[in-house]
C-alpha positions, 0 to 999 in steps of 0.5 A: 537462471531460475525465476523465484516468485516470493510474496510478503504479507504486510498489515497497514493501519492508517488513512486512505490518502486517495481514491483507489485507481483500478487499471488493467495491464496489457496482458489483462491483469487487474491492478489497483493502486492507492496510498496510505498515511500512517501516523508515527509517534512520538517524534523526538520523544515529544508525545504531541508531535507526530510524523506521517509516513506515506506508503504506496500500495499496489494490489494485483490479480485476485487481491485487486479484484477484492480491493 
């Protein structure tokens, strides 16, 4: 069985939901986690209503070092 590693690039624009948490895995890799609140509008065609979508983000190794 072949292990394939893929990566995707996402750009999120929103508000930081909580302070980033930095952790170190048992194997010594750096990990930073945080959440982002993204406002989605309009809801049901009403421009005065917005829906908030929360995304959890995990940054590993080199990206975590600069997060």
